[in-house]
N, C-alpha and C positions, 0 to 999 in steps of 0.2 A: 384885599384877600382874594387868592386864586384857588378855585376849586377844581381839582382834576378828577374826572370821572373815568374810571377804567371800564370801558364797554368792549365786549367782544363782538367783532364783526365777522360775518361769513367771508371767507377768503375770496377775493376776486379771482376768477378763473379765465375771464375773457377780457381782452384789451378794450377799454371804453372808446378808443379812437377807431381801430380797424377790425375789432371783433375776433382777432386771432387768439389762440390759447396762450395764457400767461404761464410762467414757470416760477415756482417758489425758489428763492435764492438765499433767504436769510431766516433763521429761526432764533428765538430768544427765550431763555428761561425766565419766567416771571419771578422766581424765588431768588436766584443768585445772579441774574443778569448775564449769564454766559450767552455769548452770541456765536452761532455756527453759520458760516456762509458756504454754500455749495449749490449745485444744481439739483434740486429735489423733485422727484416725480410726484405728481398728483394722481389720484385714482381717476379712472374713467368716469366714475360717478360724480366727481367734483365738477365736471363740465356740463352736467345736465342742468336745465333750467328748473325753476321752482315748480312749474306745472308738471314737468316730467318726473321730478323727484316725488312729488305728492302722489302722482299716479302709481309710481313704482312701490311706494310705501303701502298704499292701499292694496295693490296687487299681491304683495308679499304677505300682508296681514290676512288677506283672503286665501292664502296658500295657492295662488294661481287659478282659483276657481272663477272663471269668467262670469258665471251667473251671479256669484256673490259680489263681484266688482260692479256689475251692472246695477244691482240693487243699491250698493253703497253709494255710487256716484249718480244714480238716477239717469243712466244713459243706456243706449241700445248696444246690442252685441257688436254690430259693425263699428260703432264708435269706440268700444273697448279695444277691438282688434286694431283699429287705426292708431289709437294711442300707444298700444303695445308695439306696433311696428315702428312708430316714431321713436320710442325709447331704444329699441333694438338698433335702429339706424344711428341714433345719437351716440350709442356706445361703440360705434365703429363696425358693427356687424351688418352683413347683407341680409335683410329680411328674406325669409323663404317664402316664395310665392305659393300660395295654396291653390290647388287646381280649382277652377270654377266648377261648382256643383250644378248639375242640371236639376230641374224641378223634381224629377222622380227621386233623386238622391236626398233632396231636402225633405220630401214627404216621407221617405223611408226612415230618416233620422227622427222625424216627428213621431212616427208610429212606434219606434223603438224607445221613445222617451229620452233620446239623446239631446234633444233641443226642445225648448218650449214653443208653444203656438206663436207667441210674439216673435221669437227668434226666427221661426219658419217664415212668418209674414215678412219680416225685414229682409231675410235672405231671398225670398221670392221677388220682392220689390227690386232688389239690387241685381237680379239676373236679367 
């Protein structure tokens, strides 16, 4: 007796040999078995790794609020920024370099309530 299990797998987007982007060339209808062959484009998001996709889902769920992302993931502001820069780069965009803030800019933001004390400490440590 042969048992066939129909499992859906995430489409491979990177070559397992050389790590180049793969291209979808064949689609098949599960209902009528129609097969279509062509060069199909995949979304930029298809090429993100699972860690990048997970971060992006949380970032979107938090509506881009970095403080909420920090809480959700239990990571610091600079780590959130780094992960966001990583996703931006992976999508093919050049991350915008944020000008380095001097200590007085950081303290001003803290006084205005734009950043938390923890964020200020992290930013001051990184300066």
